[in-house]
KOLRO-268189 format. One record per residue: chain; x, y, z of N, C-alpha, C, CB in turn. Coordinates in steps of 0.05 Angstrom, whole numbers, plus 5000, padded with zeros to 4 digits. Glycine has a CB too. Example, Ala and Ser with C-alpha at 12.3 -4.5 7.8 and 13.67 -1.06 7.14 Angstrom:
2
+-------+------+------+------+-------+-------+-------+------+------+------+-------+-------+-------+
! chain ! n_xx ! n_yy ! n_zz ! ca_xx ! ca_yy ! ca_zz ! c_xx ! c_yy ! c_zz ! cb_xx ! cb_yy ! cb_zz !
+-------+------+------+------+-------+-------+-------+------+------+------+-------+-------+-------+
!     A ! 5264 ! 4886 ! 5156 !  5246 !  4910 !  5156 ! 5264 ! 4934 ! 5156 !  5226 !  4911 !  5181 !
!     A ! 5257 ! 4955 ! 5142 !  5273 !  4979 !  5143 ! 5258 ! 5001 ! 5157 !  5282 !  4988 !  5114 !
+-------+------+------+------+-------+-------+-------+------+------+------+-------+-------+-------+
***
This chain:
118
+-------+------+------+------+-------+-------+-------+------+------+------+-------+-------+-------+
! chain ! n_xx ! n_yy ! n_zz ! ca_xx ! ca_yy ! ca_zz ! c_xx ! c_yy ! c_zz ! cb_xx ! cb_yy ! cb_zz !
+-------+------+------+------+-------+-------+-------+------+------+------+-------+-------+-------+
!     A ! 5351 ! 4972 ! 5318 !  5348 !  4953 !  5296 ! 5376 ! 4950 ! 5283 !  5327 !  4963 !  5276 !
!     A ! 5385 ! 4925 ! 5281 !  5411 !  4920 !  5269 ! 5409 ! 4919 ! 5238 !  5423 !  4894 !  5280 !
!     A ! 5432 ! 4918 ! 5226 !  5432 !  4920 !  5196 ! 5418 ! 4896 ! 5183 !  5461 !  4920 !  5187 !
!     A ! 5421 ! 4873 ! 5195 !  5408 !  4849 !  5184 ! 5377 ! 4852 ! 5184 !  5416 !  4824 !  5199 !
!     A ! 5367 ! 4861 ! 5207 !  5338 !  4865 !  5209 ! 5328 ! 4887 ! 5190 !  5331 !  4873 !  5238 !
!     A ! 5344 ! 4908 ! 5188 !  5337 !  4930 !  5170 ! 5337 ! 4920 ! 5141 !  5357 !  4953 !  5173 !
!     A ! 5356 ! 4904 ! 5133 !  5357 !  4893 !  5106 ! 5334 ! 4875 ! 5101 !  5384 !  4878 !  5101 !
!     A ! 5326 ! 4859 ! 5121 !  5303 !  4841 !  5118 ! 5277 ! 4858 ! 5113 !  5300 !  4823 !  5143 !
!     A ! 5274 ! 4879 ! 5129 !  5251 !  4896 !  5125 ! 5251 ! 4909 ! 5098 !  5250 !  4918 !  5147 !
!     A ! 5275 ! 4918 ! 5090 !  5277 !  4931 !  5063 ! 5270 ! 4911 ! 5041 !  5306 !  4941 !  5059 !
!     A ! 5279 ! 4887 ! 5043 !  5273 !  4866 !  5023 ! 5243 ! 4860 ! 5023 !  5289 !  4840 !  5028 !
!     A ! 5231 ! 4859 ! 5046 !  5202 !  4854 !  5048 ! 5187 ! 4877 ! 5035 !  5193 !  4852 !  5078 !
!     A ! 5195 ! 4901 ! 5039 !  5182 !  4924 !  5027 ! 5185 ! 4925 ! 4997 !  5193 !  4950 !  5039 !
!     A ! 5209 ! 4919 ! 4988 !  5214 !  4918 !  4959 ! 5197 ! 4897 ! 4945 !  5244 !  4914 !  4953 !
!     A ! 5195 ! 4874 ! 4958 !  5178 !  4852 !  4947 ! 5149 ! 4861 ! 4945 !  5182 !  4826 !  4963 !
!     A ! 5139 ! 4873 ! 4967 !  5111 !  4882 !  4967 ! 5107 ! 4904 ! 4946 !  5104 !  4893 !  4995 !
!     A ! 5127 ! 4921 ! 4943 !  5125 !  4943 !  4923 ! 5123 ! 4931 ! 4895 !  5150 !  4961 !  4924 !
!     A ! 5139 ! 4911 ! 4889 !  5139 !  4899 !  4862 ! 5112 ! 4886 ! 4857 !  5161 !  4877 !  4860 !
!     A ! 5101 ! 4872 ! 4876 !  5075 !  4859 !  4873 ! 5053 ! 4880 ! 4868 !  5068 !  4843 !  4898 !
!     A ! 5054 ! 4902 ! 4884 !  5033 !  4923 !  4881 ! 5036 ! 4937 ! 4854 !  5036 !  4943 !  4903 !
!     A ! 5060 ! 4943 ! 4845 !  5063 !  4956 !  4819 ! 5051 ! 4939 ! 4797 !  5093 !  4962 !  4813 !
!     A ! 5056 ! 4913 ! 4798 !  5045 !  4894 !  4779 ! 5014 ! 4895 ! 4780 !  5055 !  4866 !  4784 !
!     A ! 5003 ! 4895 ! 4804 !  4974 !  4895 !  4807 ! 4961 ! 4921 ! 4796 !  4966 !  4891 !  4836 !
!     A ! 4974 ! 4944 ! 4802 !  4964 !  4970 !  4792 ! 4965 ! 4971 ! 4762 !  4981 !  4993 !  4804 !
!     A ! 4987 ! 4962 ! 4750 !  4989 !  4962 !  4721 ! 4969 ! 4944 ! 4708 !  5017 !  4954 !  4712 !
!     A ! 4964 ! 4920 ! 4720 !  4945 !  4901 !  4709 ! 4917 ! 4913 ! 4711 !  4946 !  4875 !  4725 !
!     A ! 4910 ! 4926 ! 4734 !  4884 !  4938 !  4737 ! 4879 ! 4960 ! 4716 !  4880 !  4949 !  4766 !
!     A ! 4900 ! 4976 ! 4711 !  4898 !  4998 !  4692 ! 4893 ! 4986 ! 4664 !  4923 !  5015 !  4692 !
!     A ! 4908 ! 4965 ! 4657 !  4905 !  4952 !  4631 ! 4878 ! 4939 ! 4628 !  4927 !  4932 !  4626 !
!     A ! 4868 ! 4926 ! 4649 !  4842 !  4914 !  4648 ! 4820 ! 4935 ! 4645 !  4837 !  4897 !  4674 !
!     A ! 4824 ! 4958 ! 4658 !  4804 !  4980 !  4655 ! 4804 ! 4990 ! 4627 !  4811 !  5002 !  4675 !
!     A ! 4827 ! 4993 ! 4615 !  4828 !  5003 !  4587 ! 4814 ! 4983 ! 4568 !  4857 !  5008 !  4578 !
!     A ! 4820 ! 4957 ! 4572 !  4807 !  4936 !  4556 ! 4777 ! 4936 ! 4559 !  4819 !  4909 !  4563 !
!     A ! 4767 ! 4939 ! 4584 !  4739 !  4939 !  4589 ! 4726 ! 4964 ! 4575 !  4733 !  4940 !  4619 !
!     A ! 4740 ! 4986 ! 4575 !  4730 !  5010 !  4563 ! 4728 ! 5007 ! 4532 !  4748 !  5034 !  4569 !
!     A ! 4749 ! 4995 ! 4520 !  4749 !  4991 !  4491 ! 4727 ! 4971 ! 4483 !  4776 !  4980 !  4482 !
!     A ! 4723 ! 4950 ! 4499 !  4703 !  4930 !  4492 ! 4674 ! 4940 ! 4496 !  4707 !  4906 !  4510 !
!     A ! 4670 ! 4959 ! 4514 !  4643 !  4968 !  4519 ! 4631 ! 4985 ! 4497 !  4643 !  4984 !  4545 !
!     A ! 4647 ! 4996 ! 4480 !  4637 !  5014 !  4459 ! 4620 ! 4998 ! 4439 !  4660 !  5027 !  4444 !
!     A ! 4625 ! 4972 ! 4435 !  4611 !  4957 !  4414 ! 4589 ! 4940 ! 4427 !  4631 !  4939 !  4399 !
!     A ! 4581 ! 4945 ! 4451 !  4562 !  4928 !  4465 ! 4536 ! 4942 ! 4470 !  4573 !  4918 !  4491 !
!     A ! 4516 ! 4927 ! 4478 !  4490 !  4939 !  4484 ! 4491 ! 4953 ! 4511 !  4467 !  4918 !  4483 !
!     A ! 4469 ! 4965 ! 4519 !  4468 !  4981 !  4543 ! 4474 ! 4965 ! 4568 !  4441 !  4994 !  4545 !
!     A ! 4463 ! 4941 ! 4571 !  4468 !  4924 !  4594 ! 4497 ! 4916 ! 4596 !  4451 !  4898 !  4593 !
!     A ! 4509 ! 4910 ! 4574 !  4538 !  4903 !  4574 ! 4555 ! 4928 ! 4581 !  4546 !  4892 !  4547 !
!     A ! 4546 ! 4951 ! 4572 !  4561 !  4975 !  4578 ! 4559 ! 4981 ! 4608 !  4550 !  4999 !  4562 !
!     A ! 4535 ! 4977 ! 4620 !  4532 !  4981 !  4649 ! 4550 ! 4962 ! 4665 !  4502 !  4977 !  4657 !
!     A ! 4550 ! 4937 ! 4656 !  4567 !  4917 !  4669 ! 4597 ! 4925 ! 4667 !  4563 !  4889 !  4658 !
!     A ! 4604 ! 4934 ! 4643 !  4632 !  4943 !  4638 ! 4639 ! 4967 ! 4656 !  4636 !  4949 !  4609 !
!     A ! 4620 ! 4985 ! 4658 !  4624 !  5009 !  4675 ! 4628 ! 5001 ! 4704 !  4600 !  5028 !  4672 !
!     A ! 4612 ! 4982 ! 4714 !  4615 !  4973 !  4741 ! 4643 ! 4960 ! 4745 !  4593 !  4952 !  4748 !
!     A ! 4651 ! 4944 ! 4725 !  4677 !  4931 !  4727 ! 4700 ! 4952 ! 4727 !  4681 !  4912 !  4702 !
!     A ! 4697 ! 4973 ! 4711 !  4718 !  4994 !  4710 ! 4719 ! 5008 ! 4737 !  4712 !  5014 !  4688 !
!     A ! 4696 ! 5014 ! 4749 !  4695 !  5027 !  4776 ! 4708 ! 5010 ! 4797 !  4666 !  5034 !  4784 !
!     A ! 4702 ! 4984 ! 4796 !  4714 !  4965 !  4815 ! 4744 ! 4964 ! 4812 !  4702 !  4937 !  4811 !
!     A ! 4754 ! 4963 ! 4787 !  4782 !  4962 !  4781 ! 4795 ! 4988 ! 4790 !  4788 !  4958 !  4752 !
!     A ! 4782 ! 5011 ! 4786 !  4793 !  5037 !  4794 ! 4795 ! 5038 ! 4824 !  4775 !  5060 !  4783 !
!     A ! 4775 ! 5029 ! 4838 !  4775 !  5029 !  4867 ! 4797 ! 5012 ! 4878 !  4748 !  5019 !  4878 !
!     A ! 4800 ! 4989 ! 4867 !  4822 !  4970 !  4875 ! 4849 ! 4983 ! 4869 !  4819 !  4943 !  4861 !
!     A ! 4852 ! 4994 ! 4846 !  4877 !  5006 !  4837 ! 4883 ! 5030 ! 4856 !  4875 !  5016 !  4808 !
!     A ! 4863 ! 5046 ! 4863 !  4868 !  5069 !  4880 ! 4877 ! 5060 ! 4908 !  4842 !  5086 !  4883 !
!     A ! 4865 ! 5039 ! 4918 !  4873 !  5028 !  4944 ! 4901 ! 5017 ! 4943 !  4853 !  5005 !  4952 !
!     A ! 4908 ! 5004 ! 4921 !  4935 !  4993 !  4917 ! 4955 ! 5016 ! 4916 !  4937 !  4976 !  4892 !
!     A ! 4947 ! 5038 ! 4903 !  4965 !  5061 !  4901 ! 4971 ! 5074 ! 4928 !  4954 !  5083 !  4882 !
!     A ! 4950 ! 5075 ! 4945 !  4954 !  5086 !  4972 ! 4972 ! 5068 ! 4988 !  4927 !  5089 !  4986 !
!     A ! 4969 ! 5042 ! 4986 !  4986 !  5023 !  4999 ! 5015 ! 5025 ! 4989 !  4975 !  4994 !  4996 !
!     A ! 5017 ! 5028 ! 4963 !  5043 !  5031 !  4950 ! 5057 ! 5056 ! 4961 !  5040 !  5033 !  4919 !
!     A ! 5042 ! 5077 ! 4966 !  5054 !  5102 !  4977 ! 5065 ! 5097 ! 5005 !  5033 !  5125 !  4978 !
!     A ! 5051 ! 5081 ! 5021 !  5060 !  5074 !  5048 ! 5087 ! 5059 ! 5046 !  5039 !  5057 !  5063 !
!     A ! 5089 ! 5041 ! 5027 !  5113 !  5025 !  5023 ! 5136 ! 5044 ! 5014 !  5109 !  5003 !  5003 !
!     A ! 5130 ! 5062 ! 4996 !  5151 !  5081 !  4986 ! 5160 ! 5098 ! 5010 !  5139 !  5099 !  4964 !
!     A ! 5142 ! 5107 ! 5027 !  5149 !  5123 !  5050 ! 5167 ! 5108 ! 5069 !  5124 !  5133 !  5065 !
!     A ! 5161 ! 5082 ! 5073 !  5177 !  5065 !  5091 ! 5205 ! 5062 ! 5079 !  5164 !  5038 !  5095 !
!     A ! 5207 ! 5057 ! 5053 !  5234 !  5055 !  5041 ! 5249 ! 5081 ! 5043 !  5231 !  5048 !  5011 !
!     A ! 5235 ! 5104 ! 5041 !  5248 !  5130 !  5044 ! 5258 ! 5133 ! 5073 !  5228 !  5152 !  5037 !
!     A ! 5242 ! 5124 ! 5092 !  5251 !  5126 !  5120 ! 5276 ! 5109 ! 5125 !  5228 !  5117 !  5139 !
!     A ! 5278 ! 5086 ! 5111 !  5302 !  5069 !  5114 ! 5326 ! 5085 ! 5104 !  5299 !  5043 !  5098 !
!     A ! 5323 ! 5098 ! 5081 !  5345 !  5113 !  5069 ! 5354 ! 5137 ! 5087 !  5338 !  5124 !  5041 !
!     A ! 5334 ! 5149 ! 5101 !  5340 !  5172 !  5118 ! 5349 ! 5163 ! 5146 !  5315 !  5189 !  5120 !
!     A ! 5348 ! 5137 ! 5152 !  5356 !  5128 !  5178 ! 5334 ! 5132 ! 5199 !  5381 !  5141 !  5187 !
!     A ! 5309 ! 5136 ! 5190 !  5287 !  5141 !  5209 ! 5268 ! 5117 ! 5211 !  5272 !  5165 !  5200 !
!     A ! 5275 ! 5095 ! 5198 !  5258 !  5072 !  5198 ! 5256 ! 5059 ! 5226 !  5267 !  5051 !  5177 !
!     A ! 5233 ! 5051 ! 5234 !  5229 !  5038 !  5259 ! 5224 ! 5057 ! 5282 !  5253 !  5021 !  5265 !
!     A ! 5221 ! 5082 ! 5276 !  5217 !  5103 !  5296 ! 5188 ! 5113 ! 5293 !  5237 !  5126 !  5293 !
!     A ! 5173 ! 5113 ! 5316 !  5145 !  5123 !  5315 ! 5145 ! 5152 ! 5307 !  5132 !  5119 !  5344 !
!     A ! 5127 ! 5159 ! 5289 !  5126 !  5186 !  5279 ! 5112 ! 5205 ! 5298 !  5111 !  5187 !  5252 !
!     A ! 5100 ! 5195 ! 5320 !  5088 !  5212 !  5340 ! 5106 ! 5216 ! 5364 !  5061 !  5200 !  5348 !
!     A ! 5112 ! 5193 ! 5378 !  5127 !  5195 !  5403 ! 5157 ! 5192 ! 5399 !  5117 !  5174 !  5423 !
!     A ! 5165 ! 5184 ! 5374 !  5193 !  5180 !  5367 ! 5207 ! 5158 ! 5382 !  5208 !  5206 !  5371 !
!     A ! 5191 ! 5140 ! 5395 !  5202 !  5116 !  5407 ! 5205 ! 5095 ! 5386 !  5183 !  5106 !  5431 !
!     A ! 5221 ! 5074 ! 5392 !  5225 !  5052 !  5373 ! 5199 ! 5036 ! 5370 !  5248 !  5034 !  5382 !
!     A ! 5193 ! 5029 ! 5345 !  5171 !  5011 !  5339 ! 5181 ! 4983 ! 5344 !  5160 !  5015 !  5310 !
!     A ! 5165 ! 4966 ! 5357 !  5174 !  4939 !  5363 ! 5181 ! 4923 ! 5338 !  5152 !  4925 !  5378 !
!     A ! 5201 ! 4906 ! 5341 !  5210 !  4890 !  5318 ! 5188 ! 4871 ! 5308 !  5234 !  4874 !  5326 !
!     A ! 5173 ! 4859 ! 5326 !  5152 !  4842 !  5317 ! 5131 ! 4857 ! 5301 !  5138 !  4828 !  5342 !
!     A ! 5125 ! 4881 ! 5309 !  5106 !  4898 !  5294 ! 5117 ! 4904 ! 5266 !  5100 !  4925 !  5309 !
!     A ! 5143 ! 4911 ! 5265 !  5155 !  4917 !  5239 ! 5157 ! 4892 ! 5221 !  5182 !  4929 !  5243 !
!     A ! 5160 ! 4869 ! 5233 !  5161 !  4844 !  5217 ! 5133 ! 4839 ! 5205 !  5170 !  4820 !  5234 !
!     A ! 5112 ! 4844 ! 5221 !  5085 !  4839 !  5211 ! 5075 ! 4862 ! 5193 !  5066 !  4837 !  5235 !
!     A ! 5083 ! 4887 ! 5199 !  5074 !  4910 !  5184 ! 5098 ! 4928 ! 5179 !  5051 !  4926 !  5199 !
!     A ! 5114 ! 4921 ! 5159 !  5139 !  4935 !  5155 ! 5136 ! 4965 ! 5147 !  5155 !  4921 !  5134 !
!     A ! 5112 ! 4973 ! 5139 !  5107 !  5001 !  5132 ! 5096 ! 5017 ! 5155 !  5088 !  5002 !  5108 !
!     A ! 5095 ! 5005 ! 5179 !  5083 !  5018 !  5202 ! 5098 ! 5044 ! 5208 !  5084 !  4999 !  5227 !
!     A ! 5083 ! 5064 ! 5216 !  5095 !  5090 !  5223 ! 5091 ! 5096 ! 5252 !  5084 !  5112 !  5206 !
!     A ! 5074 ! 5081 ! 5265 !  5067 !  5085 !  5294 ! 5073 ! 5061 ! 5311 !  5038 !  5093 !  5297 !
!     A ! 5082 ! 5066 ! 5335 !  5085 !  5044 !  5354 ! 5057 ! 5034 ! 5363 !  5102 !  5053 !  5379 !
!     A ! 5056 ! 5012 ! 5376 !  5030 !  5001 !  5384 ! 5014 ! 5020 ! 5401 !  5034 !  4974 !  5399 !
!     A ! 5027 ! 5033 ! 5420 !  5013 !  5051 !  5438 ! 5001 ! 5075 ! 5423 !  5033 !  5062 !  5459 !
!     A ! 5016 ! 5087 ! 5405 !  5006 !  5110 !  5390 ! 4985 ! 5100 ! 5369 !  5029 !  5124 !  5375 !
!     A ! 4988 ! 5077 ! 5358 !  4968 !  5066 !  5339 ! 4941 ! 5062 ! 5354 !  4978 !  5039 !  5327 !
!     A ! 4942 ! 5051 ! 5378 !  4918 !  5047 !  5393 ! 4904 ! 5074 ! 5400 !  4923 !  5032 !  5419 !
!     A ! 4920 ! 5093 ! 5407 !  4910 !  5120 !  5413 ! 4897 ! 5132 ! 5389 !  4932 !  5138 !  5424 !
!     A ! 4910 ! 5129 ! 5366 !  4899 !  5139 !  5341 ! 4872 ! 5126 ! 5334 !  4919 !  5136 !  5318 !
!     A ! 4871 ! 5100 ! 5337 !  4847 !  5085 !  5331 ! 4824 ! 5093 ! 5349 !  4852 !  5055 !  5332 !
!     A ! 4831 ! 5101 ! 5374 !  4810 !  5109 !  5393 ! 4803 ! 5138 ! 5389 !  4820 !  5105 !  5421 !
!     A ! 4816 ! 5152 ! 5371 !  4811 !  5180 !  5365 ! 4822 ! 5199 ! 5386 !  4781 !  5184 !  5363 !
!     A ! 4842 ! 5189 ! 5401 !  4853 !  5205 !  5422 ! 4880 ! 5217 ! 5414 !  4857 !  5189 !  5447 !
!     A ! 4887 ! 5215 ! 5389 !  4912 !  5226 !  5380 ! 4907 ! 5247 ! 5359 !  4930 !  5204 !  5368 !
+-------+------+------+------+-------+-------+-------+------+------+------+-------+-------+-------+
***
């Protein structure tokens, strides 16, 4: 992977990170607001608010996991390990990295993992 491709991947990851951080913070703030509003409501409204908070928490948790994958990819760039399969240590295809810049596995190893053979 040349420097230009590496920089493009890094920029893609940084952009995705910024978007996710914004979403996580918004979900946290929305959850706090829903919690504050539910105290003055009747039981049905409190149940609806509770459901909303759970949904926001679930979404936020998923975003945090995705954010961790992005952070790990950025860390691999800094260490010079980006684009290398974490299992077989072969190069991950450029098209795969363009589509999934946080990928840690090459296509072959990814397929094996999905089949439960890894």
